[in-house]
C-alpha positions as CSV (number, residue, x, y, z in Angstrom):
1,X,-5.6,23.9,11.7
2,X,-7.1,27.2,10.6
3,X,-6.9,28.4,7.0
4,X,-8.4,31.4,5.2
5,X,-9.2,31.3,1.5
6,X,-8.7,34.9,0.2
7,X,-9.4,36.7,-3.0
8,X,-9.3,40.4,-4.1
9,X,-10.7,42.5,-6.9
10,X,-8.8,45.5,-8.0
11,X,-9.0,48.7,-10.2
12,X,-6.4,47.2,-12.5
13,X,-3.6,44.7,-12.7
14,X,-0.5,46.6,-11.6
15,X,0.4,48.1,-8.2
16,X,3.2,49.9,-9.9
17,X,0.6,51.8,-11.9
18,X,-1.2,52.9,-8.7
19,X,-4.0,50.3,-8.8
20,X,-5.9,49.6,-5.6
21,X,-8.0,46.9,-4.0
22,X,-11.8,47.5,-4.3
23,X,-13.1,44.2,-2.9
24,X,-11.7,41.6,-0.5
25,X,-13.3,38.3,0.4
26,X,-12.2,35.7,3.0
27,X,-13.6,32.2,3.8
28,X,-12.6,30.4,6.9
29,X,-11.7,26.7,7.1
30,X,-10.9,24.9,10.3
31,X,-9.5,21.4,10.2
32,X,-10.4,21.3,6.5
33,X,-14.0,22.2,6.9
34,X,-15.8,25.4,5.8
35,X,-17.0,27.0,9.1
36,X,-19.4,29.5,7.6
37,X,-17.4,32.5,8.9
38,X,-16.4,35.0,6.3
39,X,-14.9,38.5,5.9
40,X,-16.1,40.6,3.0
41,X,-15.7,44.3,2.2
42,X,-16.0,46.6,-0.8
43,X,-13.5,49.4,-0.7
44,X,-13.3,53.0,-2.1
45,X,-10.0,53.1,-4.1
46,X,-10.0,56.9,-4.5
47,X,-9.1,56.4,-8.2
48,X,-10.7,55.3,-11.4
49,X,-11.3,51.7,-12.4
50,X,-9.9,50.5,-15.7
51,X,-12.6,49.4,-18.2
52,X,-11.1,46.0,-18.6
53,X,-11.1,45.4,-14.9
54,X,-14.7,46.5,-14.6
55,X,-15.7,44.1,-17.3
56,X,-14.2,41.2,-15.3
57,X,-15.7,42.0,-11.9
58,X,-18.6,44.3,-12.8
59,X,-17.9,46.8,-10.0
60,X,-18.1,50.5,-11.0
61,X,-16.6,53.5,-9.1
62,X,-20.2,54.7,-8.5
63,X,-20.8,51.4,-6.6
64,X,-18.0,52.3,-4.2
65,X,-18.7,56.0,-3.4
66,X,-19.9,55.2,0.2
67,X,-17.6,52.2,0.8
68,X,-14.8,52.5,3.4
69,X,-11.1,53.0,2.6
70,X,-8.7,50.1,3.1
71,X,-7.2,51.9,6.2
72,X,-10.6,51.8,7.9
73,X,-11.0,48.0,7.7
74,X,-7.3,47.0,7.9
75,X,-7.3,46.1,11.6
76,X,-10.5,44.1,11.2
77,X,-9.0,42.2,8.3
78,X,-5.7,41.5,10.1
79,X,-7.7,40.3,13.2
80,X,-9.7,37.9,11.0
81,X,-6.7,36.3,9.3
82,X,-4.4,36.4,12.4
83,X,-2.7,33.0,13.1
84,X,-4.1,31.4,10.0
85,X,-2.6,30.1,6.8
86,X,-3.8,32.1,3.8
87,X,-4.9,30.0,0.8
88,X,-4.6,32.2,-2.3
89,X,-4.6,31.5,-6.1
90,X,-1.7,33.3,-7.6
91,X,-0.7,34.6,-4.2
92,X,1.9,37.0,-5.6
93,X,-0.9,39.2,-7.1
94,X,-3.1,39.4,-4.0
95,X,-0.3,39.6,-1.5
96,X,1.3,42.4,-3.5
97,X,-1.9,44.5,-3.5
98,X,-2.5,43.9,0.3
99,X,1.1,44.9,1.1
100,X,0.8,48.0,-1.1
101,X,-2.4,49.0,0.8
102,X,-0.6,48.5,4.2
103,X,2.3,50.6,3.0
104,X,0.1,53.4,1.8
105,X,-1.6,53.6,5.2
106,X,1.9,53.4,6.8
107,X,1.1,50.3,8.8
108,X,3.8,49.2,11.2
109,X,3.9,45.7,9.7
110,X,3.2,46.0,6.0
111,X,4.5,42.5,5.0
112,X,1.8,39.8,4.9
113,X,4.3,37.2,6.2
114,X,4.6,39.2,9.4
115,X,1.0,38.3,10.1
116,X,0.3,34.9,8.4
117,X,1.8,32.2,6.3
118,X,0.7,31.8,2.7
119,X,-0.1,28.8,0.5
120,X,-0.3,29.5,-3.3
121,X,-2.8,27.1,-4.9
122,X,-1.6,28.1,-8.4
123,X,1.9,26.8,-7.6
124,X,0.3,23.7,-6.1
125,X,-1.9,23.2,-9.2
126,X,1.1,23.5,-11.5
127,X,2.9,20.8,-9.6
128,X,-0.1,18.5,-9.8
129,X,-1.0,19.3,-13.4
130,X,2.1,20.4,-15.3
131,X,1.4,21.8,-18.8
132,X,-2.3,22.2,-18.2
133,X,-4.5,25.2,-17.6
134,X,-4.6,25.9,-13.9
135,X,-6.9,29.0,-13.7
136,X,-9.5,28.9,-11.0
137,X,-12.1,28.3,-13.7
138,X,-10.1,25.4,-15.1
139,X,-9.7,23.8,-11.7
140,X,-13.4,24.1,-10.9
141,X,-14.1,22.1,-14.1
142,X,-11.3,19.6,-13.4
143,X,-12.5,18.9,-9.8
144,X,-16.2,19.2,-10.5
145,X,-16.7,22.2,-8.2
146,X,-20.0,23.9,-9.1
147,X,-19.3,27.5,-10.3
148,X,-22.7,28.1,-11.8
149,X,-23.5,31.0,-9.5
150,X,-20.4,32.9,-10.7
151,X,-21.6,35.3,-13.4
152,X,-18.7,37.7,-12.9
153,X,-15.5,37.5,-10.8
154,X,-16.2,38.5,-7.2
155,X,-13.9,38.3,-4.2
156,X,-16.2,36.4,-1.9
157,X,-17.5,33.8,-4.3
158,X,-14.1,33.3,-5.8
159,X,-12.7,32.7,-2.2
160,X,-15.4,30.1,-1.6
161,X,-14.7,28.4,-4.9
162,X,-11.0,28.4,-4.1
163,X,-11.6,26.8,-0.7
164,X,-13.6,24.0,-2.4
165,X,-11.0,23.5,-5.1
166,X,-8.2,23.5,-2.6
167,X,-10.0,20.8,-0.6
168,X,-10.6,18.7,-3.7
169,X,-7.0,19.1,-4.9
170,X,-5.7,18.0,-1.6
171,X,-8.0,15.0,-1.2
172,X,-10.6,16.3,1.2
173,X,-14.1,15.4,-0.2
174,X,-15.7,15.2,3.3
175,X,-14.4,18.7,4.0
176,X,-16.7,20.2,1.3
177,X,-19.7,20.3,3.7
178,X,-20.5,23.6,5.4
179,X,-20.5,22.3,9.0
180,X,-18.7,24.1,11.7
181,X,-19.6,22.0,14.7
182,X,-19.0,18.5,13.2
183,X,-15.8,19.8,11.7
184,X,-14.1,20.8,15.0
185,X,-14.1,18.1,17.6
186,X,-13.7,15.0,15.4
187,X,-10.9,16.4,13.3
188,X,-9.1,17.8,16.3
189,X,-9.2,14.4,17.9
190,X,-7.7,12.8,14.8
191,X,-5.0,15.5,14.6
192,X,-4.1,14.8,18.3
193,X,-4.0,11.1,17.6
194,X,-1.3,11.6,14.9
195,X,1.3,12.2,17.6
196,X,0.6,8.8,19.2
197,X,1.8,5.3,18.1
198,X,-1.0,3.2,16.7
199,X,0.0,0.4,19.0
200,X,-1.0,2.6,22.0
201,X,-4.6,3.0,20.8
202,X,-7.7,0.8,21.0
203,X,-8.8,1.3,17.5
204,X,-12.4,0.8,16.4
205,X,-12.9,0.0,12.7
206,X,-16.0,1.5,11.2
207,X,-16.8,0.1,7.9
208,X,-18.1,2.3,5.1
209,X,-21.8,2.1,4.3
210,X,-22.8,1.2,0.7
211,X,-23.7,4.8,0.1
212,X,-20.3,6.0,1.4
213,X,-18.5,3.4,-0.7
214,X,-20.4,4.5,-3.8
215,X,-19.5,8.2,-3.1
216,X,-15.9,7.1,-2.7
217,X,-15.8,5.4,-6.0
218,X,-17.5,8.4,-7.7
219,X,-14.7,10.6,-6.4
220,X,-12.1,8.1,-7.7
221,X,-13.7,8.2,-11.1
222,X,-13.4,12.0,-11.2
223,X,-9.7,11.7,-10.2
224,X,-9.1,9.1,-12.8
225,X,-10.6,11.3,-15.5
226,X,-8.2,14.1,-14.4
227,X,-5.3,11.6,-14.4
228,X,-4.5,12.1,-10.7
229,X,-5.8,9.1,-8.9
230,X,-3.1,8.3,-6.4
231,X,-5.4,5.8,-4.7
232,X,-5.1,3.4,-7.7
233,X,-1.4,3.6,-7.7
234,X,-1.2,2.9,-4.0
235,X,-3.5,-0.1,-4.4
236,X,-1.3,-1.4,-7.2
237,X,1.7,-1.0,-5.0
238,X,0.0,-2.8,-2.1
239,X,-0.8,-5.7,-4.4
240,X,2.6,-5.7,-6.0
């Protein structure tokens, strides 16, 4: 399973007002592990950047004078995300801007869903945590994802934080390690095994070490604090 956590920074908040993408960042996950592959570009928007937007991401028009236009990197971007599922926080915003850029360059397939599927982590977070703050900052705090390097919003660092939040939200603590090789073969074998009946397999039970058990309990404590520990409910059901 290949996924791409994606984020953009823009000149302002509204495509309808002519705003453009000035930075795009993508982080690759394969079988729920960060592979280390990324796509990151700054872009010349050929227009001014609103002061409010510049305060958020810290990027000035002067910073982008020699940057390429979106049309110059579009094929490279589409090749990078091809066949993946995009993981985006508030996908309507980023997808709207990407599709606007594709329309402006008169691309033959300007709709994002013609290239990839999209998972909106904001919608997922609202299902898991109704009535709570579900910004990326709030989710980093809720799931103890370290955002200390993030002084301003940036597309690449926000994409990485999003990838880690998504994995934590969906129960993948082991997937937080940056390990391409160990992430591929073992997880592909497990995925292939899902299609077979357990009775057909010679299963080897590997008990958790004391360190692994302690790490597991630490994660459960964090989930309990967030009020989202499905594990406890399952154990209660099993005992019941």
